[in-house]
Each structure stands twice: as structure tokens, then as C-alpha cells.
C-alpha positions, -999 to 999 in steps of 0.1 A, spaced: 0 80 -833 -37 83 -824 -48 91 -789 -82 94 -774 -97 115 -747 -110 109 -711 -133 132 -692 -126 142 -656 -130 123 -623 -142 154 -604 -145 151 -567 -109 145 -557 -101 181 -550 -128 184 -523 -109 163 -497 -82 189 -497 -100 222 -501 -137 220 -492 -145 236 -526 -182 233 -537 -193 211 -565 -182 220 -601 -214 240 -609 -205 265 -581 -168 270 -590 -156 302 -606 -125 306 -626 -97 332 -625 -75 333 -656 -48 357 -665 -12 367 -671 15 380 -648 43 403 -661 69 428 -648 64 465 -654 81 462 -688 56 436 -699 80 406 -696 61 374 -686 69 361 -651 71 324 -647 69 305 -614 47 331 -597 28 313 -569 -9 321 -571 -32 312 -542 -67 320 -531 -77 342 -502 -104 318 -490 -79 290 -486 -42 297 -487 -35 260 -491 -49 260 -527 -27 274 -554 -7 270 -586 21 287 -605 23 307 -637 38 290 -667 67 303 -689 43 327 -706 32 341 -672 -3 325 -677 -23 310 -648 -57 294 -643 -72 287 -609 -107 280 -596 -122 297 -565 -155 292 -546 -174 324 -555 -176 361 -557 -157 382 -532 -126 359 -532 -91 372 -539 -59 359 -553 -24 365 -539 7 366 -562 41 358 -548 75 356 -565 111 359 -552 125 394 -560 91 410 -564 65 427 -542 36 405 -531 3 415 -545 -33 407 -536 -62 414 -560 -99 405 -563 -104 372 -582 -118 377 -616 -112 368 -652 -94 378 -673 -67 393 -652 -36 414 -662 -13 414 -632 19 435 -630 44 427 -602 68 454 -591 104 446 -581 109 442 -544 127 469 -524 149 461 -494 147 485 -465 181 490 -449 165 491 -414 154 455 -419 189 440 -424 221 440 -405 246 467 -416 274 441 -411 266 411 -433 273 377 -419 298 353 -435 283 330 -461 293 298 -443 278 310 -411 245 315 -429 246 280 -444 252 265 -409 221 283 -396 202 271 -427 211 235 -418 201 240 -382 167 254 -394 157 224 -414 143 203 -385 129 235 -369 114 256 -397 100 228 -419 73 204 -410 87 171 -397 54 153 -392 39 131 -419 20 152 -445 -6 148 -471 -9 172 -501 -21 173 -537 2 180 -566 2 185 -603 31 170 -622 42 175 -659 70 157 -677 83 161 -712 110 139 -728 128 151 -759 157 139 -780 178 156 -806 152 149 -833 117 154 -818 95 153 -787 92 118 -775 67 118 -746 44 141 -726 28 131 -692 6 150 -668 -10 139 -636 -26 150 -603 -15 130 -573 -22 127 -537 12 130 -520 21 113 -487 54 123 -471 71 107 -442 103 126 -431 129 104 -415 113 72 -428 129 47 -452 99 52 -476 96 89 -476 73 96 -505 41 76 -515 18 87 -543 -18 79 -552 -30 88 -587 -61 110 -589 -61 118 -626 -35 116 -654 -28 114 -691 2 108 -713 13 102 -749 44 89 -764 59 79 -797 72 44 -805 108 55 -801 101 66 -765 84 33 -757 114 14 -771 137 36 -751 121 29 -717 106 -6 -720 137 -21 -703 151 7 -682 140 42 -672 170 66 -667 154 89 -642 128 115 -634 92 111 -622 70 127 -596 87 109 -567 120 124 -576 105 159 -579 89 156 -544 122 143 -532 139 176 -538 122 189 -507 151 196 -482 131 182 -453 131 148 -470 165 147 -487 188 176 -478 213 181 -507 250 179 -500 255 217 -499 230 217 -469 247 189 -449 273 196 -422 296 167 -433 301 184 -467 306 220 -456 344 218 -459 340 205 -495 321 236 -507 330 273 -513 301 296 -502 299 332 -513 274 358 -501 264 374 -534 236 399 -527 202 404 -511 166 402 -525 131 399 -511 103 374 -508 69 387 -497 86 418 -481 110 395 -462 148 402 -468 166 373 -483 203 365 -486 216 352 -519 244 326 -514 263 310 -542 281 277 -538 304 254 -557 325 224 -548 361 233 -539 390 228 -562 407 194 -555 376 177 -541 375 143 -558 338 138 -558 308 148 -579 291 176 -560 269 206 -570 271 242 -581 243 267 -577 226 294 -556 204 293 -525 182 320 -511 180 323 -473 154 341 -453 172 367 -431 148 362 -401 146 324 -399 177 313 -420 154 290 -439 160 282 -475 133 298 -496 146 286 -529 176 267 -543 189 261 -578 216 235 -583 232 213 -609 264 192 -615 295 212 -607 320 212 -637 347 205 -611 331 172 -602 321 159 -636 352 136 -639 340 118 -607 303 115 -617 288 81 -613 263 76 -641 246 46 -625 248 28 -592 232 0 -572 204 -20 -590 203 4 -619 239 -3 -627 233 -41 -625 202 -40 -647 219 -17 -673 249 -40 -674 227 -71 -680 208 -53 -708 240 -38 -723 228 -3 -718 252 26 -717 239 57 -699 259 89 -695 245 117 -674 254 150 -690 236 177 -670 211 181 -642 193 214 -632 172 215 -601 150 242 -586 128 240 -554 107 269 -540 93 274 -506 68 297 -489 61 307 -453 26 297 -440 14 294 -404 49 295 -389 66 270 -411 82 269 -446 68 244 -471 78 235 -506 54 248 -532 72 241 -565 100 219 -579 114 216 -614 143 197 -629 158 189 -663 180 159 -668 203 156 -699 217 122 -708 229 99 -735 214 65 -739 229 37 -760 215 2 -764 230 -15 -795 206 -44 -794 178 -20 -803 199 3 -824 193 31 -799 217 60 -795 198 89 -780 208 123 -767 177 132 -746 164 155 -719 137 149 -693 121 182 -682 97 180 -652 78 204 -630 56 199 -600 34 223 -580 18 216 -546 -18 226 -553 -35 217 -520 -27 205 -485 -47 184 -460 -48 189 -423 -50 162 -396 -34 128 -391 -18 111 -421 -20 74 -429 -2 59 -459 -23 47 -488 -30 10 -489 -6 -9 -512 -32 -14 -539 -38 23 -542 -1 33 -545 9 47 -578 31 28 -602 46 45 -632 28 24 -658 -5 36 -644 0 71 -659 -4 59 -695 -37 75 -702 -39 90 -737 -36 126 -746 -64 145 -764 -54 162 -796 -71 195 -787 -55 194 -752 -86 210 -736 -84 222 -700 -118 206 -692 -99 173 -687 -89 186 -652 -122 202 -641 -116 221 -609 -83 205 -602 -55 232 -600 -28 226 -627 0 245 -644 -15 260 -676 1 246 -707 22 270 -728 19 273 -766 49 251 -769 35 223 -747 2 224 -767 23 219 -798 40 188 -782 5 175 -774 -6 180 -810 25 162 -823 19 132 -801 -19 133 -803 -45 121 -827 -83 119 -833 -107 130 -806 -138 108 -806 -173 109 -791 -189 125 -761 -188 110 -726 -218 98 -706 -249 119 -704 -253 138 -671 -286 119 -665 -272 84 -672 -282 55 -650 -247 41 -652 -220 46 -625 -183 44 -632 -158 22 -613 -121 30 -616 -130 59 -639 -94 70 -647 -87 37 -663 -115 38 -688 -128 61 -716 -165 60 -720 -185 74 -750 -222 74 -754 -239 72 -788 -275 65 -797 -285 31 -781 -248 24 -778 -220 26 -752 -184 25 -762 -156 16 -738 -118 19 -743 -93 8 -717 -67 35 -713 -40 17 -693 -29 -19 -690 -56 -34 -668 -68 -68 -657 -100 -77 -639 -82 -104 -620 -74 -80 -591 -104 -57 -591 -82 -26 -590 -69 -20 -624 -100 -23 -646 -127 1 -655 -164 -6 -654 -199 9 -659 -224 -7 -635 -257 -6 -618 -266 -22 -585 -290 -51 -587 -308 -70 -560 -322 -105 -565 -327 -121 -599 -319 -101 -631 -307 -104 -666 -280 -84 -684 -275 -86 -722 -258 -66 -750 -246 -70 -785 -208 -68 -780 -184 -58 -807 -146 -57 -801 -123 -37 -825 -90 -20 -824 -92 16 -811 -67 29 -836 -83 11 -866 -119 3 -859 -122 -19 -891 -99 -45 -875 -104 -69 -845 -78 -68 -817 -49 -93 -824 -25 -93 -795 -23 -98 -757 -54 -102 -735 -79 -76 -747 -115 -82 -741 -148 -65 -733 -181 -79 -720 -204 -83 -691 -192 -82 -655 -209 -92 -623 -190 -84 -591 -194 -83 -553 -188 -47 -542 -162 -39 -515 -142 -71 -519 -110 -54 -532 -87 -74 -510 -102 -107 -522 -122 -100 -553 -152 -120 -564 -166 -116 -599 -179 -132 -630 -170 -120 -665 -185 -130 -699 -166 -113 -727 -153 -114 -762 -117 -107 -772 -82 -121 -775 -67 -145 -750 -30 -144 -755 -29 -146 -793 -47 -131 -823 -76 -156 -823 -109 -142 -810 -126 -161 -782 -156 -160 -759 -141 -157 -724 -158 -169 -691 -138 -158 -661 -147 -170 -627 -129 -152 -598 -132 -165 -563 -114 -148 -534 -88 -133 -558 -82 -166 -577 -93 -167 -613 -101 -195 -638 -108 -186 -675 -126 -208 -699 -119 -197 -736 -143 -207 -764 -132 -202 -799 -153 -179 -821 -150 -164 -856 -171 -133 -849 -160 -100 -834 -198 -92 -830 -217 -113 -805 -248 -112 -783 -239 -120 -747 -262 -125 -717 -258 -133 -680 -289 -143 -659 -291 -146 -622 -315 -171 -608 -310 -173 -570 -274 -185 -565 -271 -197 -601 -255 -176 -629 -262 -186 -665 -240 -176 -694 -258 -174 -728 -250 -163 -763 -267 -160 -797 -257 -147 -832 -270 -114 -845 -304 -120 -860 -311 -152 -842 -340 -155 -818 -329 -182 -794 -303 -180 -767 -278 -209 -763 -266 -218 -728 -228 -219 -727 -222 -225 -690 -238 -223 -655 -219 -213 -623 -232 -214 -587 -221 -188 -562 -238 -198 -529 -220 -173 -508 -228 -142 -528 -249 -114 -514 -284 -104 -527 -270 -71 -541 -242 -71 -567 -228 -47 -593 -238 -57 -628 -224 -39 -658 -200 -35 -687 -162 -38 -686 -132 -37 -708 -96 -47 -701 -62 -51 -717 -33 -70 -702 1 -78 -717 34 -94 -707 61 -68 -705 61 -31 -715 73 -33 -751 63 -9 -779 31 -29 -787 22 -38 -751 -4 -10 -747 -42 -11 -751 -56 -9 -786 -92 -19 -779 -126 -5 -784 -157 -23 -771 -191 -13 -784 -222 -24 -764 -254 -20 -784 -290 -24 -772 -278 -31 -736 -306 -43 -715 -306 -48 -677 -338 -63 -662 -357 -62 -640 
């Protein structure tokens, strides 16, 4: 498969951290090992200037984190090791020493395991923040089957949490990218078996306490005090658990780490208990109903979960969550019989103070909005200053397998064009030419899922360009499916709830035949006028004369413009946004229901 590249939407981090603009940001890169040189994964790394900003090391012990300027420091924290603070620089070779427990810090007579667990349950509403919270997180997900890697997705989200509410987790996408092969698309077009950033956030015990941390399940578990370790010089009890013999229910087996001073859980690792596998329900509720209708047979094989916490300003807060889900998926109608695993990890990279309001419905993340394409070279500049988990060599190889050609530079720094909905659109600038590629399913009918380049214009003006539409993956061919079009867009700004705009474009309109498309959207209601054309290369022009908008076209090489239509908008303001847009919309999520469109705008002219 071929995938393309999108450059970063930069300012999102600033609302969480107060970091300066990108030109002032410095980088710390390095590797963390133990004294024997073994890489340490999952080390939490945060800045001295703002303890809310951090990331974790990857499986190779590698990290990358931005900081405001000289004189800052980084702190390294990992369960079982001594905490270390060092001046921020690059490159860094960091060695963490094993933690040492001082006997004077712990009771000589160790408590019973079940008593510790009861205290841990009592600590959840006390030691963890129960107010609504807003944070920023990086999420990575890889899907593999027995033959090959199937999909890789990465994203930075704003995370809104509401403990005790029915809807406990809401997400808003800041920046994301993903790639998948056709087999993965076929697998998940009807039904997704599990995973996702919401599930990772949901492992936070303040939102969804697992059964081994619920009073009503205490008598169904065996708890054993195994040993002690340390976290940031704090003694920690190690408690192992498993469901009791004879319990006819699918519960969990694993280990939890409890802070000796507060009884708070500082980490837990859990999975399906072998004793409960005969009672495991593979699907339930609406999932079971949908799978039955589609004749899908899903068998859950294994689940491994980990959640880490740290102590900051008197409370414990989740910093990292990871899970892997093994399953078998059969769907005879599509000839699918897949043994697959979904592996995910999420790190909280920033936190916001103050009151929290849920994002408006239009801004809430939906899974399909993560389908932005992966670059072949998998460069870190995609994320700018946003903290992420550095990719390992193996993850880079997955990206290479799922990736393709990298094309063209983005907009010049001195460009007169502004971006609207930047994450949905790839923009490349060539001499006298702008190239747009929609990166997700998008439709300008709602003003929220379409990308645009624009300039503000007051009073009368004219906007024209030579517009060419081609497939992104084969630029010798015109698009031939779905609703894929590019052209000129005039819109009233700040009308997201009831969009008003005019679109004059070229593309497909539900079948493979190319058309000129005039879209008139009033208060969120759209009417489209298609005009059949044989050419995938057409001059388009929109003129504003007072309250009248004129739509004109001409063939390449011709001198005179031909008026196609005129539309009056008596209630429009003097100032509007005028620019270039591309969109791709389809029915369903099948293997071919993804954007394959490149729109080239040549000799674009916006006057006066």
C-alpha cells in the first residue's frame, strides 16, 4: 500500500504546558539502562520545569522529550529502581540503580495480604482525584495476525475524564496517523473486537476498578503478600492474586503493587485467570447481537493489562497503561479466519488545571477519524513538540511494511494561506501549484470533517484556479468511486453549528463519472447540482458581486469564461473565508471506502 505524509498541527501542547513556540523548544534524547546495560522500558521521564509534562521509555529504553530551555532538568522514575534527576541535555545515557528498602521504613510484622487489599480499595476515593480531569495523552496501537502486521495507529488526544458518570471518558483528537493493509480493513469493516484509546484510559482504577479491587469480589480471590520493592524511595508491597478454585466465573490473575504509606495501587498487571477461562464470555450485549447477525465468531484467547501511577501534589494519578488482546476471528462470508493480537500503549503526557467542561459533540473523537496515513520514513517531525513514546526499531519496520511513497513539501512558512481542520488534509506546495489530499473520510456538508486552505476576504472578490483531480495512489488515473472532489470553497466563519458555504468543484458524485459539482449549504442543509464533464482538468472561478455569487468555468487554453450558475446569499456577512478544499465521502467502511484523491490547484488567483 502507498501512504502519504502530513505535517504537524503545532500549538495543541501549549494549552497544557505553557511551553514556548517551537523555535524556542529544546530536545532531550537518550537511553535508560540498568547498571548491566539492559534497556529499561516504561521509565517515566518528566521535566523539572513542569512535572505535568512527561513520557515513558520504549522497549529499547529510548526516550525523546522537549523542554523550554537551558537549565531545565529531567527526572527518571521506575518501580524497583532509585529515582534520578539529571540536567536536560542530548544525547543522554542514563543508568538507574536498583532501589533499596530501608528496614526502618517498614513494619517488622508484615500485614496480611487481604488486609492490604481492603485498604487499597478504601484508598481509591481518597488517594485518587475524583473531580473531572483534562489531560493530554499519546496512544499507539498495533494489530498483528499469524502472518504479518495488519495495522499501526498513533495519536495524541485531549482526554476528558468524569469519575462516577455514565460517560466516563471523552476524547478529542489533536493529531494522528495510521496505516493498514486490506486484510485489516476487511477484518474490521463490520465489527471491531476491542481495544482503542478509550479502553486504555478506562484501566484507570478511579474510573473502573477491576474486580480484584472491589469488596464484593474479595471472597472470590486468593491474595498473597509476595515481597517488597520501592518506587521513588517509597516502600511498596507486592501482592499476587488469582481467582479461587471452584469460583464459576471468569476473573483475573496478576500482581499489584501497593504503596506502604497510603495503601494506594502504584501499578497492577492482570490477565485472564486460567481457572476462569471455561466461564469466559467472549461477547455480550450489543456486540453479541451484531456479531450474531453478521455470523462472526470471536473467541477471546488472552488479555494482558498494565497500569502505572505516580504520586504528585498529594494524589496518585495514572501515567501509563498498556494491554495486549489475543483473539480468534472467523467470518465465513469473507473467508476470514484470523488469529490476531491487538497491542496498545498510552502515556499521559500533560495535565491541565482548572474546571473541566466536556468537549462539544462535534469535537468528540470517533475511531474512523484516526485514519491519517503513515509516512514511509516515519519521521519524528510529524509530532513537533508533542510528547510521544519513541518508536522502537521493530515499530519503524512495521511502518515501513505498511507505508509507501513520501511526496512533496508542505506549505512555505511565509505562505498567505491558512489551514482549517489541518489534521484532515495533507498540503504540498510546488512551483505555482498547491496540492491537497484528504486524509480521512470527510464531507463539507457539516463544516467539521473537511480540510481547507483559505484567506479572509471582505467585499467583492474573484477566486479562480485550474483544478485537476486524480487518484492519490495512481496520479495517472481520475478518481472513480464514492464522493471525491476538490475545488473552490466560500464559507461563513464560525457557523459550525449551522454551516453556510458554497462549493464549486470537480470530482465523482457517487459513481465513476466525473462531474462539476455546485454545492449550496444553508444552515446545515445542502443541495448539490452535478454537471457532467469529460475532463479531469478544469478552470473554475467564483466571483462575489455584493450578495451575488457567480460560478464560471472554461477549458484550458480558452479565453472566455462561461457562467454556469448564480446564487444570491442576502444574509451573508461582508467578510468570508475563500479558498481551496478537498473531500472524500463514502457509504460504509469497506476495503475501498477510504480517500484516494489528489487535487492539484494551478495558477490560483484570489483578487482583489
